PDB file as gemmi writes it, atoms N, CA and C in Angstrom:
CRYST1    1.000    1.000    1.000  90.00  90.00  90.00 P 1                      
ATOM      1  N   MET A   1     160.606 134.767 168.016  1.00  0.00           N  
ATOM      2  CA  MET A   1     160.635 133.356 168.322  1.00  0.00           C  
ATOM      3  C   MET A   1     160.748 132.542 167.047  1.00  0.00           C  
ATOM      4  N   THR A   2     160.886 131.257 167.211  1.00  0.00           N  
ATOM      5  CA  THR A   2     161.152 130.361 166.099  1.00  0.00           C  
ATOM      6  C   THR A   2     160.229 129.161 166.173  1.00  0.00           C  
ATOM      7  N   SER A   3     159.913 128.604 165.016  1.00  0.00           N  
ATOM      8  CA  SER A   3     159.182 127.339 164.966  1.00  0.00           C  
ATOM      9  C   SER A   3     160.184 126.197 164.945  1.00  0.00           C  
ATOM     10  N   LEU A   4     159.789 125.086 165.525  1.00  0.00           N  
ATOM     11  CA  LEU A   4     160.581 123.862 165.519  1.00  0.00           C  
ATOM     12  C   LEU A   4     160.008 122.927 164.476  1.00  0.00           C  
ATOM     13  N   VAL A   5     160.882 122.364 163.637  1.00  0.00           N  
ATOM     14  CA  VAL A   5     160.483 121.348 162.671  1.00  0.00           C  
ATOM     15  C   VAL A   5     161.398 120.155 162.910  1.00  0.00           C  
ATOM     16  N   ALA A   6     160.804 118.976 163.077  1.00  0.00           N  
ATOM     17  CA  ALA A   6     161.610 117.803 163.406  1.00  0.00           C  
ATOM     18  C   ALA A   6     160.986 116.543 162.828  1.00  0.00           C  
ATOM     19  N   CYS A   7     161.825 115.534 162.707  1.00  0.00           N  
ATOM     20  CA  CYS A   7     161.356 114.201 162.345  1.00  0.00           C  
ATOM     21  C   CYS A   7     160.931 113.483 163.613  1.00  0.00           C  
ATOM     22  N   LEU A   8     159.845 112.772 163.542  1.00  0.00           N  
ATOM     23  CA  LEU A   8     159.378 111.910 164.635  1.00  0.00           C  
ATOM     24  C   LEU A   8     159.232 110.526 164.022  1.00  0.00           C  
ATOM     25  N   SER A   9     160.270 109.737 164.135  1.00  0.00           N  
ATOM     26  CA  SER A   9     160.290 108.475 163.414  1.00  0.00           C  
ATOM     27  C   SER A   9     160.930 107.397 164.265  1.00  0.00           C  
ATOM     28  N   SER A  10     161.857 106.670 163.681  1.00  0.00           N  
ATOM     29  CA  SER A  10     162.459 105.524 164.337  1.00  0.00           C  
ATOM     30  C   SER A  10     163.691 105.927 165.133  1.00  0.00           C  
ATOM     31  N   GLY A  11     164.090 105.027 165.991  1.00  0.00           N  
ATOM     32  CA  GLY A  11     165.282 105.233 166.806  1.00  0.00           C  
ATOM     33  C   GLY A  11     164.942 105.144 168.270  1.00  0.00           C  
ATOM     34  N   LYS A  12     165.484 104.150 168.935  1.00  0.00           N  
ATOM     35  CA  LYS A  12     165.180 103.934 170.341  1.00  0.00           C  
ATOM     36  C   LYS A  12     165.607 105.147 171.177  1.00  0.00           C  
ATOM     37  N   GLY A  13     164.686 105.663 171.961  1.00  0.00           N  
ATOM     38  CA  GLY A  13     164.971 106.789 172.840  1.00  0.00           C  
ATOM     39  C   GLY A  13     164.880 108.154 172.188  1.00  0.00           C  
ATOM     40  N   THR A  14     164.671 108.202 170.889  1.00  0.00           N  
ATOM     41  CA  THR A  14     164.681 109.500 170.210  1.00  0.00           C  
ATOM     42  C   THR A  14     163.436 110.319 170.513  1.00  0.00           C  
ATOM     43  N   TRP A  15     162.328 109.669 170.820  1.00  0.00           N  
ATOM     44  CA  TRP A  15     161.119 110.423 171.133  1.00  0.00           C  
ATOM     45  C   TRP A  15     161.303 111.178 172.449  1.00  0.00           C  
ATOM     46  N   ALA A  16     161.978 110.580 173.409  1.00  0.00           N  
ATOM     47  CA  ALA A  16     162.220 111.255 174.686  1.00  0.00           C  
ATOM     48  C   ALA A  16     163.074 112.498 174.476  1.00  0.00           C  
ATOM     49  N   GLN A  17     164.093 112.392 173.616  1.00  0.00           N  
ATOM     50  CA  GLN A  17     164.920 113.559 173.306  1.00  0.00           C  
ATOM     51  C   GLN A  17     164.084 114.659 172.670  1.00  0.00           C  
ATOM     52  N   LEU A  18     163.223 114.259 171.765  1.00  0.00           N  
ATOM     53  CA  LEU A  18     162.383 115.233 171.072  1.00  0.00           C  
ATOM     54  C   LEU A  18     161.410 115.909 172.039  1.00  0.00           C  
ATOM     55  N   ILE A  19     160.852 115.166 172.958  1.00  0.00           N  
ATOM     56  CA  ILE A  19     159.950 115.751 173.961  1.00  0.00           C  
ATOM     57  C   ILE A  19     160.700 116.783 174.801  1.00  0.00           C  
ATOM     58  N   GLU A  20     161.944 116.490 175.172  1.00  0.00           N  
ATOM     59  CA  GLU A  20     162.746 117.472 175.919  1.00  0.00           C  
ATOM     60  C   GLU A  20     162.916 118.763 175.127  1.00  0.00           C  
ATOM     61  N   ILE A  21     163.134 118.638 173.842  1.00  0.00           N  
ATOM     62  CA  ILE A  21     163.310 119.826 172.999  1.00  0.00           C  
ATOM     63  C   ILE A  21     161.998 120.601 172.878  1.00  0.00           C  
ATOM     64  N   ILE A  22     160.904 119.881 172.682  1.00  0.00           N  
ATOM     65  CA  ILE A  22     159.597 120.540 172.568  1.00  0.00           C  
ATOM     66  C   ILE A  22     159.265 121.295 173.847  1.00  0.00           C  
ATOM     67  N   ARG A  23     159.493 120.677 174.985  1.00  0.00           N  
ATOM     68  CA  ARG A  23     159.155 121.288 176.275  1.00  0.00           C  
ATOM     69  C   ARG A  23     160.209 122.274 176.764  1.00  0.00           C  
ATOM     70  N   GLY A  24     161.413 122.191 176.228  1.00  0.00           N  
ATOM     71  CA  GLY A  24     162.530 122.949 176.769  1.00  0.00           C  
ATOM     72  C   GLY A  24     162.689 124.357 176.249  1.00  0.00           C  
ATOM     73  N   ALA A  25     161.833 124.787 175.336  1.00  0.00           N  
ATOM     74  CA  ALA A  25     161.936 126.149 174.793  1.00  0.00           C  
ATOM     75  C   ALA A  25     160.545 126.631 174.399  1.00  0.00           C  
ATOM     76  N   GLN A  26     160.424 127.930 174.247  1.00  0.00           N  
ATOM     77  CA  GLN A  26     159.182 128.523 173.761  1.00  0.00           C  
ATOM     78  C   GLN A  26     159.241 128.544 172.240  1.00  0.00           C  
ATOM     79  N   TRP A  27     158.362 127.797 171.597  1.00  0.00           N  
ATOM     80  CA  TRP A  27     158.322 127.731 170.137  1.00  0.00           C  
ATOM     81  C   TRP A  27     157.064 128.420 169.634  1.00  0.00           C  
ATOM     82  N   ASP A  28     157.172 129.089 168.496  1.00  0.00           N  
ATOM     83  CA  ASP A  28     155.974 129.637 167.861  1.00  0.00           C  
ATOM     84  C   ASP A  28     155.030 128.495 167.500  1.00  0.00           C  
ATOM     85  N   ASP A  29     155.581 127.492 166.833  1.00  0.00           N  
ATOM     86  CA  ASP A  29     154.852 126.278 166.455  1.00  0.00           C  
ATOM     87  C   ASP A  29     155.828 125.122 166.468  1.00  0.00           C  
ATOM     88  N   VAL A  30     155.281 123.918 166.566  1.00  0.00           N  
ATOM     89  CA  VAL A  30     156.079 122.696 166.463  1.00  0.00           C  
ATOM     90  C   VAL A  30     155.441 121.821 165.397  1.00  0.00           C  
ATOM     91  N   PHE A  31     156.220 121.526 164.357  1.00  0.00           N  
ATOM     92  CA  PHE A  31     155.776 120.660 163.271  1.00  0.00           C  
ATOM     93  C   PHE A  31     156.629 119.391 163.289  1.00  0.00           C  
ATOM     94  N   LEU A  32     155.971 118.252 163.390  1.00  0.00           N  
ATOM     95  CA  LEU A  32     156.674 116.972 163.411  1.00  0.00           C  
ATOM     96  C   LEU A  32     156.319 116.163 162.178  1.00  0.00           C  
ATOM     97  N   ILE A  33     157.343 115.764 161.442  1.00  0.00           N  
ATOM     98  CA  ILE A  33     157.174 114.926 160.261  1.00  0.00           C  
ATOM     99  C   ILE A  33     157.152 113.494 160.747  1.00  0.00           C  
ATOM    100  N   THR A  34     156.031 112.806 160.537  1.00  0.00           N  
ATOM    101  CA  THR A  34     155.879 111.463 161.081  1.00  0.00           C  
ATOM    102  C   THR A  34     154.999 110.618 160.167  1.00  0.00           C  
ATOM    103  N   ASN A  35     154.720 109.409 160.612  1.00  0.00           N  
ATOM    104  CA  ASN A  35     153.858 108.486 159.867  1.00  0.00           C  
ATOM    105  C   ASN A  35     152.625 108.150 160.709  1.00  0.00           C  
ATOM    106  N   GLU A  36     151.847 107.199 160.242  1.00  0.00           N  
ATOM    107  CA  GLU A  36     150.626 106.810 160.974  1.00  0.00           C  
ATOM    108  C   GLU A  36     150.945 106.298 162.379  1.00  0.00           C  
ATOM    109  N   PHE A  37     152.052 105.577 162.533  1.00  0.00           N  
ATOM    110  CA  PHE A  37     152.441 105.081 163.851  1.00  0.00           C  
ATOM    111  C   PHE A  37     152.677 106.243 164.806  1.00  0.00           C  
ATOM    112  N   GLY A  38     153.401 107.255 164.352  1.00  0.00           N  
ATOM    113  CA  GLY A  38     153.635 108.437 165.176  1.00  0.00           C  
ATOM    114  C   GLY A  38     152.342 109.145 165.533  1.00  0.00           C  
ATOM    115  N   LYS A  39     151.431 109.209 164.584  1.00  0.00           N  
ATOM    116  CA  LYS A  39     150.129 109.842 164.824  1.00  0.00           C  
ATOM    117  C   LYS A  39     149.368 109.113 165.921  1.00  0.00           C  
ATOM    118  N   GLU A  40     149.422 107.794 165.903  1.00  0.00           N  
ATOM    119  CA  GLU A  40     148.696 106.995 166.886  1.00  0.00           C  
ATOM    120  C   GLU A  40     149.344 107.017 168.265  1.00  0.00           C  
ATOM    121  N   LYS A  41     150.679 107.033 168.326  1.00  0.00           N  
ATOM    122  CA  LYS A  41     151.383 106.813 169.590  1.00  0.00           C  
ATOM    123  C   LYS A  41     151.921 108.067 170.269  1.00  0.00           C  
ATOM    124  N   PHE A  42     152.196 109.116 169.523  1.00  0.00           N  
ATOM    125  CA  PHE A  42     152.802 110.310 170.101  1.00  0.00           C  
ATOM    126  C   PHE A  42     151.715 111.191 170.677  1.00  0.00           C  
ATOM    127  N   LYS A  43     151.783 111.466 171.964  1.00  0.00           N  
ATOM    128  CA  LYS A  43     150.684 112.157 172.650  1.00  0.00           C  
ATOM    129  C   LYS A  43     151.040 113.533 173.185  1.00  0.00           C  
ATOM    130  N   GLU A  44     152.165 114.096 172.761  1.00  0.00           N  
ATOM    131  CA  GLU A  44     152.555 115.429 173.230  1.00  0.00           C  
ATOM    132  C   GLU A  44     151.559 116.462 172.713  1.00  0.00           C  
ATOM    133  N   LYS A  45     151.220 117.405 173.582  1.00  0.00           N  
ATOM    134  CA  LYS A  45     150.264 118.454 173.206  1.00  0.00           C  
ATOM    135  C   LYS A  45     150.966 119.586 172.476  1.00  0.00           C  
ATOM    136  N   ASN A  46     150.166 120.385 171.805  1.00  0.00           N  
ATOM    137  CA  ASN A  46     150.626 121.605 171.128  1.00  0.00           C  
ATOM    138  C   ASN A  46     151.648 121.340 170.032  1.00  0.00           C  
ATOM    139  N   VAL A  47     151.478 120.236 169.327  1.00  0.00           N  
ATOM    140  CA  VAL A  47     152.313 119.962 168.157  1.00  0.00           C  
ATOM    141  C   VAL A  47     151.400 119.746 166.958  1.00  0.00           C  
ATOM    142  N   LYS A  48     151.942 120.031 165.797  1.00  0.00           N  
ATOM    143  CA  LYS A  48     151.217 119.798 164.552  1.00  0.00           C  
ATOM    144  C   LYS A  48     151.923 118.672 163.820  1.00  0.00           C  
ATOM    145  N   LEU A  49     151.215 117.593 163.610  1.00  0.00           N  
ATOM    146  CA  LEU A  49     151.787 116.432 162.946  1.00  0.00           C  
ATOM    147  C   LEU A  49     151.573 116.519 161.443  1.00  0.00           C  
ATOM    148  N   VAL A  50     152.647 116.273 160.695  1.00  0.00           N  
ATOM    149  CA  VAL A  50     152.582 116.167 159.247  1.00  0.00           C  
ATOM    150  C   VAL A  50     152.724 114.680 158.949  1.00  0.00           C  
ATOM    151  N   ILE A  51     151.606 114.046 158.588  1.00  0.00           N  
ATOM    152  CA  ILE A  51     151.564 112.597 158.405  1.00  0.00           C  
ATOM    153  C   ILE A  51     151.904 112.253 156.959  1.00  0.00           C  
ATOM    154  N   LEU A  52     152.990 111.480 156.795  1.00  0.00           N  
ATOM    155  CA  LEU A  52     153.443 111.090 155.463  1.00  0.00           C  
ATOM    156  C   LEU A  52     153.825 109.623 155.453  1.00  0.00           C  
ATOM    157  N   ASP A  53     153.925 109.062 154.275  1.00  0.00           N  
ATOM    158  CA  ASP A  53     154.470 107.717 154.109  1.00  0.00           C  
ATOM    159  C   ASP A  53     155.984 107.874 154.057  1.00  0.00           C  
ATOM    160  N   LEU A  54     156.650 107.588 155.151  1.00  0.00           N  
ATOM    161  CA  LEU A  54     158.080 107.821 155.260  1.00  0.00           C  
ATOM    162  C   LEU A  54     158.913 106.805 154.491  1.00  0.00           C  
ATOM    163  N   ASN A  55     158.276 105.848 153.843  1.00  0.00           N  
ATOM    164  CA  ASN A  55     158.984 104.873 153.020  1.00  0.00           C  
ATOM    165  C   ASN A  55     159.211 105.378 151.591  1.00  0.00           C  
ATOM    166  N   LYS A  56     158.664 106.529 151.266  1.00  0.00           N  
ATOM    167  CA  LYS A  56     158.850 107.095 149.926  1.00  0.00           C  
ATOM    168  C   LYS A  56     160.276 107.609 149.776  1.00  0.00           C  
ATOM    169  N   SER A  57     160.668 107.866 148.546  1.00  0.00           N  
ATOM    170  CA  SER A  57     162.014 108.364 148.286  1.00  0.00           C  
ATOM    171  C   SER A  57     162.143 109.800 148.801  1.00  0.00           C  
ATOM    172  N   PRO A  58     163.365 110.225 149.110  1.00  0.00           N  
ATOM    173  CA  PRO A  58     163.562 111.568 149.664  1.00  0.00           C  
ATOM    174  C   PRO A  58     163.035 112.694 148.784  1.00  0.00           C  
ATOM    175  N   ASN A  59     163.150 112.551 147.464  1.00  0.00           N  
ATOM    176  CA  ASN A  59     162.674 113.633 146.595  1.00  0.00           C  
ATOM    177  C   ASN A  59     161.148 113.788 146.673  1.00  0.00           C  
ATOM    178  N   ILE A  60     160.440 112.688 146.784  1.00  0.00           N  
ATOM    179  CA  ILE A  60     158.979 112.759 146.920  1.00  0.00           C  
ATOM    180  C   ILE A  60     158.604 113.291 148.301  1.00  0.00           C  
ATOM    181  N   LEU A  61     159.262 112.770 149.339  1.00  0.00           N  
ATOM    182  CA  LEU A  61     158.992 113.259 150.703  1.00  0.00           C  
ATOM    183  C   LEU A  61     159.266 114.751 150.814  1.00  0.00           C  
ATOM    184  N   SER A  62     160.351 115.200 150.217  1.00  0.00           N  
ATOM    185  CA  SER A  62     160.696 116.615 150.265  1.00  0.00           C  
ATOM    186  C   SER A  62     159.570 117.470 149.691  1.00  0.00           C  
ATOM    187  N   ASP A  63     159.072 117.084 148.535  1.00  0.00           N  
ATOM    188  CA  ASP A  63     157.973 117.835 147.913  1.00  0.00           C  
ATOM    189  C   ASP A  63     156.715 117.801 148.780  1.00  0.00           C  
ATOM    190  N   GLU A  64     156.444 116.674 149.424  1.00  0.00           N  
ATOM    191  CA  GLU A  64     155.267 116.573 150.286  1.00  0.00           C  
ATOM    192  C   GLU A  64     155.416 117.438 151.541  1.00  0.00           C  
ATOM    193  N   ILE A  65     156.631 117.533 152.069  1.00  0.00           N  
ATOM    194  CA  ILE A  65     156.868 118.402 153.221  1.00  0.00           C  
ATOM    195  C   ILE A  65     156.693 119.861 152.809  1.00  0.00           C  
ATOM    196  N   VAL A  66     157.214 120.229 151.640  1.00  0.00           N  
ATOM    197  CA  VAL A  66     157.018 121.589 151.129  1.00  0.00           C  
ATOM    198  C   VAL A  66     155.530 121.886 151.016  1.00  0.00           C  
ATOM    199  N   ASP A  67     154.770 120.975 150.426  1.00  0.00           N  
ATOM    200  CA  ASP A  67     153.328 121.170 150.281  1.00  0.00           C  
ATOM    201  C   ASP A  67     152.648 121.375 151.637  1.00  0.00           C  
ATOM    202  N   ALA A  68     153.091 120.634 152.645  1.00  0.00           N  
ATOM    203  CA  ALA A  68     152.468 120.718 153.970  1.00  0.00           C  
ATOM    204  C   ALA A  68     152.835 122.002 154.712  1.00  0.00           C  
ATOM    205  N   LEU A  69     154.028 122.544 154.451  1.00  0.00           N  
ATOM    206  CA  LEU A  69     154.508 123.689 155.229  1.00  0.00           C  
ATOM    207  C   LEU A  69     154.486 125.021 154.499  1.00  0.00           C  
ATOM    208  N   HIS A  70     154.286 125.018 153.189  1.00  0.00           N  
ATOM    209  CA  HIS A  70     154.496 126.246 152.427  1.00  0.00           C  
ATOM    210  C   HIS A  70     153.570 127.403 152.797  1.00  0.00           C  
ATOM    211  N   GLU A  71     152.411 127.144 153.322  1.00  0.00           N  
ATOM    212  CA  GLU A  71     151.501 128.236 153.693  1.00  0.00           C  
ATOM    213  C   GLU A  71     151.536 128.548 155.186  1.00  0.00           C  
ATOM    214  N   LYS A  72     152.423 127.891 155.921  1.00  0.00           N  
ATOM    215  CA  LYS A  72     152.554 128.155 157.352  1.00  0.00           C  
ATOM    216  C   LYS A  72     153.426 129.389 157.547  1.00  0.00           C  
ATOM    217  N   ASP A  73     153.148 130.129 158.596  1.00  0.00           N  
ATOM    218  CA  ASP A  73     153.937 131.319 158.908  1.00  0.00           C  
ATOM    219  C   ASP A  73     155.170 130.876 159.698  1.00  0.00           C  
ATOM    220  N   LEU A  74     156.243 130.565 158.981  1.00  0.00           N  
ATOM    221  CA  LEU A  74     157.456 130.053 159.606  1.00  0.00           C  
ATOM    222  C   LEU A  74     158.533 131.126 159.782  1.00  0.00           C  
ATOM    223  N   GLY A  75     158.274 132.326 159.361  1.00  0.00           N  
ATOM    224  CA  GLY A  75     159.276 133.373 159.452  1.00  0.00           C  
ATOM    225  C   GLY A  75     160.378 133.144 158.434  1.00  0.00           C  
ATOM    226  N   THR A  76     161.607 133.518 158.799  1.00  0.00           N  
ATOM    227  CA  THR A  76     162.732 133.387 157.877  1.00  0.00           C  
ATOM    228  C   THR A  76     163.649 132.224 158.213  1.00  0.00           C  
ATOM    229  N   GLU A  77     163.474 131.647 159.411  1.00  0.00           N  
ATOM    230  CA  GLU A  77     164.290 130.502 159.788  1.00  0.00           C  
ATOM    231  C   GLU A  77     163.499 129.597 160.726  1.00  0.00           C  
ATOM    232  N   VAL A  78     163.919 128.341 160.778  1.00  0.00           N  
ATOM    233  CA  VAL A  78     163.305 127.378 161.680  1.00  0.00           C  
ATOM    234  C   VAL A  78     164.401 126.663 162.457  1.00  0.00           C  
ATOM    235  N   ALA A  79     164.032 126.163 163.633  1.00  0.00           N  
ATOM    236  CA  ALA A  79     164.908 125.278 164.388  1.00  0.00           C  
ATOM    237  C   ALA A  79     164.618 123.863 163.917  1.00  0.00           C  
ATOM    238  N   ILE A  80     165.665 123.088 163.710  1.00  0.00           N  
ATOM    239  CA  ILE A  80     165.506 121.721 163.218  1.00  0.00           C  
ATOM    240  C   ILE A  80     166.172 120.760 164.184  1.00  0.00           C  
ATOM    241  N   ASN A  81     165.515 119.614 164.382  1.00  0.00           N  
ATOM    242  CA  ASN A  81     166.131 118.522 165.114  1.00  0.00           C  
ATOM    243  C   ASN A  81     165.929 117.253 164.305  1.00  0.00           C  
ATOM    244  N   ILE A  82     167.015 116.516 164.117  1.00  0.00           N  
ATOM    245  CA  ILE A  82     166.945 115.277 163.347  1.00  0.00           C  
ATOM    246  C   ILE A  82     167.483 114.098 164.164  1.00  0.00           C  
ATOM    247  N   SER A  83     167.279 114.142 165.486  1.00  0.00           N  
ATOM    248  CA  SER A  83     167.729 113.026 166.316  1.00  0.00           C  
ATOM    249  C   SER A  83     166.875 111.784 166.083  1.00  0.00           C  
ATOM    250  N   SER A  84     165.669 111.961 165.618  1.00  0.00           N  
ATOM    251  CA  SER A  84     164.788 110.842 165.309  1.00  0.00           C  
ATOM    252  C   SER A  84     164.667 110.718 163.799  1.00  0.00           C  
ATOM    253  N   GLY A  85     164.663 109.501 163.316  1.00  0.00           N  
ATOM    254  CA  GLY A  85     164.443 109.295 161.889  1.00  0.00           C  
ATOM    255  C   GLY A  85     165.623 108.681 161.182  1.00  0.00           C  
ATOM    256  N   THR A  86     165.466 108.566 159.877  1.00  0.00           N  
ATOM    257  CA  THR A  86     166.479 107.945 159.027  1.00  0.00           C  
ATOM    258  C   THR A  86     167.152 109.002 158.160  1.00  0.00           C  
ATOM    259  N   GLY A  87     168.219 108.605 157.522  1.00  0.00           N  
ATOM    260  CA  GLY A  87     168.914 109.512 156.608  1.00  0.00           C  
ATOM    261  C   GLY A  87     168.019 110.014 155.497  1.00  0.00           C  
ATOM    262  N   ASN A  88     167.193 109.145 154.924  1.00  0.00           N  
ATOM    263  CA  ASN A  88     166.280 109.572 153.858  1.00  0.00           C  
ATOM    264  C   ASN A  88     165.309 110.631 154.356  1.00  0.00           C  
ATOM    265  N   GLU A  89     164.783 110.441 155.566  1.00  0.00           N  
ATOM    266  CA  GLU A  89     163.859 111.418 156.135  1.00  0.00           C  
ATOM    267  C   GLU A  89     164.565 112.743 156.402  1.00  0.00           C  
ATOM    268  N   HIS A  90     165.798 112.664 156.900  1.00  0.00           N  
ATOM    269  CA  HIS A  90     166.558 113.875 157.189  1.00  0.00           C  
ATOM    270  C   HIS A  90     166.873 114.641 155.914  1.00  0.00           C  
ATOM    271  N   MET A  91     167.280 113.920 154.858  1.00  0.00           N  
ATOM    272  CA  MET A  91     167.546 114.587 153.575  1.00  0.00           C  
ATOM    273  C   MET A  91     166.292 115.265 153.055  1.00  0.00           C  
ATOM    274  N   ALA A  92     165.164 114.596 153.148  1.00  0.00           N  
ATOM    275  CA  ALA A  92     163.907 115.168 152.666  1.00  0.00           C  
ATOM    276  C   ALA A  92     163.539 116.424 153.452  1.00  0.00           C  
ATOM    277  N   LEU A  93     163.695 116.374 154.761  1.00  0.00           N  
ATOM    278  CA  LEU A  93     163.368 117.530 155.587  1.00  0.00           C  
ATOM    279  C   LEU A  93     164.277 118.711 155.269  1.00  0.00           C  
ATOM    280  N   LEU A  94     165.577 118.476 155.222  1.00  0.00           N  
ATOM    281  CA  LEU A  94     166.511 119.566 154.924  1.00  0.00           C  
ATOM    282  C   LEU A  94     166.279 120.133 153.536  1.00  0.00           C  
ATOM    283  N   SER A  95     166.042 119.271 152.571  1.00  0.00           N  
ATOM    284  CA  SER A  95     165.750 119.729 151.216  1.00  0.00           C  
ATOM    285  C   SER A  95     164.501 120.597 151.194  1.00  0.00           C  
ATOM    286  N   ALA A  96     163.462 120.178 151.887  1.00  0.00           N  
ATOM    287  CA  ALA A  96     162.209 120.945 151.920  1.00  0.00           C  
ATOM    288  C   ALA A  96     162.426 122.319 152.544  1.00  0.00           C  
ATOM    289  N   ILE A  97     163.167 122.374 153.640  1.00  0.00           N  
ATOM    290  CA  ILE A  97     163.418 123.653 154.304  1.00  0.00           C  
ATOM    291  C   ILE A  97     164.176 124.596 153.373  1.00  0.00           C  
ATOM    292  N   LEU A  98     165.158 124.058 152.661  1.00  0.00           N  
ATOM    293  CA  LEU A  98     165.907 124.886 151.722  1.00  0.00           C  
ATOM    294  C   LEU A  98     165.039 125.323 150.544  1.00  0.00           C  
ATOM    295  N   LYS A  99     164.173 124.425 150.054  1.00  0.00           N  
ATOM    296  CA  LYS A  99     163.252 124.797 148.963  1.00  0.00           C  
ATOM    297  C   LYS A  99     162.314 125.923 149.388  1.00  0.00           C  
ATOM    298  N   LEU A 100     161.970 125.937 150.676  1.00  0.00           N  
ATOM    299  CA  LEU A 100     161.099 126.984 151.200  1.00  0.00           C  
ATOM    300  C   LEU A 100     161.854 128.294 151.434  1.00  0.00           C  
ATOM    301  N   GLY A 101     163.165 128.267 151.242  1.00  0.00           N  
ATOM    302  CA  GLY A 101     163.973 129.473 151.387  1.00  0.00           C  
ATOM    303  C   GLY A 101     164.224 129.880 152.828  1.00  0.00           C  
ATOM    304  N   LEU A 102     164.154 128.924 153.747  1.00  0.00           N  
ATOM    305  CA  LEU A 102     164.312 129.231 155.165  1.00  0.00           C  
ATOM    306  C   LEU A 102     165.728 128.969 155.647  1.00  0.00           C  
ATOM    307  N   GLY A 103     166.154 129.749 156.613  1.00  0.00           N  
ATOM    308  CA  GLY A 103     167.396 129.489 157.312  1.00  0.00           C  
ATOM    309  C   GLY A 103     167.147 128.404 158.356  1.00  0.00           C  
ATOM    310  N   VAL A 104     168.221 127.776 158.807  1.00  0.00           N  
ATOM    311  CA  VAL A 104     168.091 126.690 159.780  1.00  0.00           C  
ATOM    312  C   VAL A 104     168.959 126.942 160.998  1.00  0.00           C  
ATOM    313  N   ARG A 105     168.452 126.505 162.129  1.00  0.00           N  
ATOM    314  CA  ARG A 105     169.186 126.449 163.383  1.00  0.00           C  
ATOM    315  C   ARG A 105     169.023 125.021 163.889  1.00  0.00           C  
ATOM    316  N   PHE A 106     170.110 124.311 164.067  1.00  0.00           N  
ATOM    317  CA  PHE A 106     170.033 122.940 164.568  1.00  0.00           C  
ATOM    318  C   PHE A 106     170.019 122.968 166.089  1.00  0.00           C  
ATOM    319  N   VAL A 107     169.012 122.312 166.667  1.00  0.00           N  
ATOM    320  CA  VAL A 107     168.869 122.288 168.115  1.00  0.00           C  
ATOM    321  C   VAL A 107     168.906 120.851 168.617  1.00  0.00           C  
ATOM    322  N   PHE A 108     169.373 120.708 169.863  1.00  0.00           N  
ATOM    323  CA  PHE A 108     169.443 119.402 170.505  1.00  0.00           C  
ATOM    324  C   PHE A 108     169.235 119.586 171.996  1.00  0.00           C  
ATOM    325  N   SER A 109     169.071 118.483 172.690  1.00  0.00           N  
ATOM    326  CA  SER A 109     168.875 118.514 174.127  1.00  0.00           C  
ATOM    327  C   SER A 109     170.135 118.009 174.818  1.00  0.00           C  
ATOM    328  N   LYS A 110     170.608 118.788 175.796  1.00  0.00           N  
ATOM    329  CA  LYS A 110     171.781 118.394 176.578  1.00  0.00           C  
ATOM    330  C   LYS A 110     171.489 118.677 178.041  1.00  0.00           C  
ATOM    331  N   ASN A 111     171.499 117.627 178.839  1.00  0.00           N  
ATOM    332  CA  ASN A 111     171.207 117.758 180.274  1.00  0.00           C  
ATOM    333  C   ASN A 111     169.861 118.436 180.511  1.00  0.00           C  
ATOM    334  N   GLY A 112     168.876 118.097 179.681  1.00  0.00           N  
ATOM    335  CA  GLY A 112     167.534 118.638 179.839  1.00  0.00           C  
ATOM    336  C   GLY A 112     167.341 120.049 179.326  1.00  0.00           C  
ATOM    337  N   LYS A 113     168.372 120.644 178.725  1.00  0.00           N  
ATOM    338  CA  LYS A 113     168.271 121.998 178.186  1.00  0.00           C  
ATOM    339  C   LYS A 113     168.384 121.961 176.670  1.00  0.00           C  
ATOM    340  N   VAL A 114     167.655 122.848 176.029  1.00  0.00           N  
ATOM    341  CA  VAL A 114     167.758 122.977 174.576  1.00  0.00           C  
ATOM    342  C   VAL A 114     168.966 123.841 174.254  1.00  0.00           C  
ATOM    343  N   GLU A 115     169.813 123.308 173.376  1.00  0.00           N  
ATOM    344  CA  GLU A 115     170.995 124.044 172.940  1.00  0.00           C  
ATOM    345  C   GLU A 115     171.015 124.091 171.428  1.00  0.00           C  
ATOM    346  N   GLU A 116     171.716 125.085 170.919  1.00  0.00           N  
ATOM    347  CA  GLU A 116     171.844 125.237 169.472  1.00  0.00           C  
ATOM    348  C   GLU A 116     173.238 124.801 169.051  1.00  0.00           C  
ATOM    349  N   LEU A 117     173.305 124.026 167.987  1.00  0.00           N  
ATOM    350  CA  LEU A 117     174.577 123.621 167.413  1.00  0.00           C  
ATOM    351  C   LEU A 117     175.100 124.776 166.584  1.00  0.00           C  
ATOM    352  N   LYS A 118     176.204 125.329 166.994  1.00  0.00           N  
ATOM    353  CA  LYS A 118     176.768 126.465 166.271  1.00  0.00           C  
ATOM    354  C   LYS A 118     177.322 125.994 164.948  1.00  0.00           C  
ATOM    355  N   LEU A 119     176.955 126.673 163.875  1.00  0.00           N  
ATOM    356  CA  LEU A 119     177.359 126.275 162.546  1.00  0.00           C  
ATOM    357  C   LEU A 119     178.696 126.867 162.126  1.00  0.00           C  
ATOM    358  N   PHE A 120     179.095 127.940 162.771  1.00  0.00           N  
ATOM    359  CA  PHE A 120     180.340 128.596 162.380  1.00  0.00           C  
ATOM    360  C   PHE A 120     181.173 128.861 163.623  1.00  0.00           C  
ATOM    361  N   LYS A 121     182.443 128.727 163.476  1.00  0.00           N  
ATOM    362  CA  LYS A 121     183.366 129.101 164.538  1.00  0.00           C  
ATOM    363  C   LYS A 121     184.359 130.069 163.934  1.00  0.00           C  
ATOM    364  N   PHE A 122     184.263 131.300 164.340  1.00  0.00           N  
ATOM    365  CA  PHE A 122     185.130 132.334 163.787  1.00  0.00           C  
ATOM    366  C   PHE A 122     186.343 132.522 164.700  1.00  0.00           C  
ATOM    367  N   SER A 123     187.475 132.721 164.081  1.00  0.00           N  
ATOM    368  CA  SER A 123     188.686 133.020 164.813  1.00  0.00           C  
ATOM    369  C   SER A 123     189.429 134.093 164.041  1.00  0.00           C  
ATOM    370  N   PHE A 124     189.846 135.133 164.742  1.00  0.00           N  
ATOM    371  CA  PHE A 124     190.568 136.227 164.106  1.00  0.00           C  
ATOM    372  C   PHE A 124     192.039 136.226 164.518  1.00  0.00           C  
ATOM    373  N   ASP A 125     192.551 135.089 164.953  1.00  0.00           N  
ATOM    374  CA  ASP A 125     193.948 134.973 165.354  1.00  0.00           C  
ATOM    375  C   ASP A 125     194.855 134.833 164.160  1.00  0.00           C  
TER     376      ASP A 125                                                      
END                                                                             
């Protein structure tokens, strides 16, 4: 199985998409990068919130995400969703995952089902 790591931030309707992803698959763990507002308002069970000041620069956020996740048993790859959040938050998250040496699988919700965004399309024609 795989752990899910995602941003829980701004964007109208993005929390509903994220809830579909959390509920739509069996995850080892779910880690959500969020702020104090997310901590106060997000009530989904069985998630681990990483509370950060999301107004910091991506390089600082990246290091803080690494610090928060480096001792977690994440295996060799994680599923990532970046439907919620800003570009700075997404850059910080992706940078942190790469610094941790993990592979990534991008996941999204389509018609209530969790799907994986295929990164490669091979053709032998």
